[in-house]
C-alpha positions in Angstrom: -17.4 -8.1 -12.4 -18.3 -4.8 -10.7 -18.9 -6.7 -7.4 -15.4 -8.2 -7.7 -13.9 -4.8 -8.2 -15.8 -3.5 -5.1 -14.8 -6.4 -2.9 -11.2 -6.1 -4.1 -11.4 -2.5 -2.9 -11.9 -3.8 0.6 -8.9 -6.0 0.1 -6.7 -3.1 -1.0 -7.9 -0.9 1.9 -6.8 -3.7 4.3 -3.6 -4.6 2.5 -2.0 -1.1 2.6 -2.0 -0.6 6.4 -1.4 -4.3 7.1 1.8 -4.3 5.0 2.9 -1.0 6.5 2.4 -2.3 10.1 4.3 -5.5 9.2 7.1 -3.4 7.8 7.3 -1.3 11.0 7.3 -4.4 13.2 10.1 -5.9 11.1 12.1 -2.7 11.5 11.6 -2.7 15.2 12.7 -6.3 15.5 15.7 -6.0 13.2 17.2 -2.7 14.4 20.0 -3.5 16.8 22.8 -1.3 18.1 25.1 -4.3 18.4 24.3 -5.7 14.9 26.9 -5.7 12.2 24.8 -6.3 9.1 23.0 -3.6 7.1 19.6 -4.9 8.2 20.5 -4.0 11.8 21.0 -0.3 11.0 18.2 2.2 11.2 19.0 4.2 8.0 18.0 1.5 5.5 14.7 1.0 7.4 14.0 4.7 7.4 14.5 4.8 3.6 12.4 1.7 3.0 9.6 3.0 5.3 9.6 6.5 3.7 9.4 5.0 0.2 6.6 2.6 1.1 4.4 5.1 3.0 3.0 6.8 -0.1 2.5 3.4 -1.7 0.4 2.2 1.3 -1.6 5.5 1.2 -2.2 5.0 -2.5 -3.4 1.5 -2.0 -6.0 2.8 0.6 -7.1 5.5 -1.8 -7.4 3.1 -4.7 -9.4 0.7 -2.5 -11.7 3.5 -1.4 -12.5 4.5 -5.0 -13.0 0.8 -6.0 -15.3 0.3 -3.1 -17.3 3.4 -4.0 -17.8 2.1 -7.6 -15.6 4.7 -9.4 -14.2 1.9 -11.6 -17.5 0.3 -12.6 -17.4 1.8 -16.1 -14.0 2.3 -17.6 -13.6 4.2 -20.9 -12.9 2.1 -24.0 -11.5 5.0 -26.0 -10.5 8.6 -25.6 -13.9 10.0 -26.6 -15.4 8.6 -23.4 -13.0 10.4 -21.1 -14.7 13.2 -19.3 
């Protein structure tokens, strides 16, 4: 099970930047000065990107700790918390 946690860490470290890059590409493709829908305006994209940026960074940090083995032993009750 610990190997699964470590390999999933690699997955999380790849997923964060990949989704962020896809989000930026979607914003670049959809922002249009002549567009009339909300998806064509830059303000919603700025809001979405600014909200998702810390989430993507958190995924990378979570994946790094999973890869390093920080989650190999999880406490079962509060007496085991250091």
